[in-house]
Every structure is written in structure tokens, then in C-alpha cells.
C-alpha positions, 0 to 999 in steps of 0.5 A: 462822092465821099471825101473824109479828111483830117488835119492836125495843128500845133501852134505854140509861142503865144505866151502873153495872150491876155496882154495882146490888144485886140484890133483885128483877127490876127490878135486872137491867135493862141496856142493850140494842139488839135485835130480837125476831122470830118467828111464831105459828101458831094452829089453831081448831076450831068446835063446831056442837052446840047444847050448850055445852061451856063450860057443861058445865064451869062451875066447873071447877078452874083449878089446873094444873101450870106455872101462871103464878104458880109460880117454883120450877121451869123451867116457869113460863109456861103459856098459858091460853086465854080462855073463851068466853061460856056460851051454846048454839049454834056456838062457835069455840075455839083448839085449838093455839098454836105460837110460834117466836121468836128475838132478835138482839142488836146490842149483844152485851155489853149496854153492858158489863153482861155478864161473860165466863165467868159466868152472866148474867141480864138483863131482856131474857133473863129475859123471853124464856126461863126458861133463862139462856144468856149466858156470853159476848157473842153476837148470836143468842139460842137459838130458842124453841118454845112449843107448846100444845094444848087438845084439850078444855075438860078437857085442856091440854098444852104442850111448850117447847124452847130450841135453841141454834144456837151450841152446837148443843144443846137447852138445855131441854125441858119437857113438861106435861099437865093433866086436869080433872074438875070441881074435881079436877085431875091434872097431870104434867110433865118438865123437862130442862135442861143447864148453861151451857157453861164454868160447870160445872168439876168432874166431881162437879157435875151437868151436866144436870137432869131432873125429873119432877113430879106435881100433885094438887089440888082447888078453885081460888082463888075457891072457897068452903070447902075447897081443897087441892093437893100436888105432888112433884118427883123427880130422874130423874138422881139418883133421889131426891125433890127437893122436896114441897109441900102447900097447903090453904085455907078461904074464907068470904064475907068472908075466907080462910086458907091454909097451906103446907108445903114441903120442899127436898132439894137436897143442899148447895145447899138442904136445908130445911123451910118453913111459910107462911101467909096470911090474906086479907080480901075486897077489902082485902088479905092478911097473911102470908108465903105470896106469890101467886107461890108458891101452887099455885093 
């Protein structure tokens, strides 16, 4: 199945962008006049056996590297296929999804919000790609490719690429793979990104980024009893462990508690230990400093 799409967006009225204090994602909204266009290729497979594959894996762990909630590294978005009903008989499921898209900016300076020679992050670019690409006015965004493959209910893989035709280079390339065995999950990934042209001016500063990541976990957010996960990020260029995190939780019928330890070793940029917790009441809310978007599962 092939699905072409095109979207026109026009936003105006943000005339004091430089004076807005930056607290969250709402504060990077800017004027824009743009067209987003792309195409999605989908490949489906039909299971004809009487035994339901989804019923075999009922209760399988939902933990995965690159989960939608993570915001620490540039592999934030992972497509998770919808599960079919648990019943015997023929079933159809999506085994591949490949999306290619690009934006054309009719207003290349975004109503005066763009600053030359500086890394600019705006709502329209952050929603399109996890990698910043604006350092000067431009009409065309990089071309993004998002390839997701689901060979079985136990395995999913993803390969994302951002290619900049203006700079004639790959801005970022991220590969992820997850394997599930019941409540257990093993995940791995490689994230590569290059610094924006003109931003890095010192020979001692790192021009590109290449990190390997491993995740091990047991359980999922709705599981009663114990769940836990740990993840590591290793810098392939500098040869050292950049960060490590461990998270555990225990859930009863009425409530649950989560604990997390996170270690960052990013040189002069960030070098710290973090301890976080969260206490949750069913159907009421949560208390603590462990936010949902920072959880491993």
C-alpha cells in the first residue's frame, strides 16, 4: 500500500519570539508558512494458521529501546504497531512501514524568529525531526526516512535517516532493534549525528556523535509486582560510558512505587548523579520527581 500526503501550515501572530522565555515546548512556537509532503509505503502479511500469534504472546513486555516517552537521546520516536484482536483464524498485520517526507518553507526566516549562525529549534522543526538543522534561512528541510520492520510479534527494528541536500551529508542515522521473550526485553541501538555547520568553531570540540546503547528489562507499566530495567550508553568516538540508568518499580492493586538512578558523564557539559522516585495511586495520580516521559517503561 502506498499513501502520499501533503499538508499546508500557516501560523502568524508570534511577533516577539526573541522575547519569549524558554520553559517548555510551547515556548518555541513561531510564525511559519510551509508545505509538508511525503509518502508512506506499507507492507502487510497474512497469517493463515488456526493458532493466533497474538494470543501466544499475550502479556508480552511493552518495554523497548527508543520508546515514545524517552527524551534523553536522539531515538525518541518508535512506531508501535497496533495489536489485532486475540482470536484464532487468518490475521493480517503490518510487517513494514517506510515513510519519506520533507518540508518546504515559503517563509525561510520564520517571521524573524531565525537567528543566523546559531542553532535554532522551532516547533515546526522539532515536530518534524529530532535533529536541529536550522542555522540560516532555507527553503528545504532535510529529507527524512523512517523505516520500521516487524518480522514477528517478538521482534521490531527501526532505521531512521535525515539527509540534508543543502549540505550534501547525512545529519543523523539511528538504528534500533528489540527482542521480547515474554516479560523480558533485550534492546540495542546505534545513534549517529553530526554537528550543525558553522556551530562548532574549535578543533577540540566534538564534530560528530556516535553512541551505542543496550537495554535489558523485565515487566511493563501495568504489571503487578516487580518490574525493572537498565540501560547503558557508550560513546564510540571517545571510548567511554556516557550514561547509565537503572529503574525498578513494584505495583499493588491500589498503588505502586518507582525508583530510578541515573548517571551522566558528559565531560564539561554534564557530570552528575540523579535519584528519582514516584508514588502512584490507581485512577488518582502520582507524586514524585520521576516524570512519565523519563521512564524506561
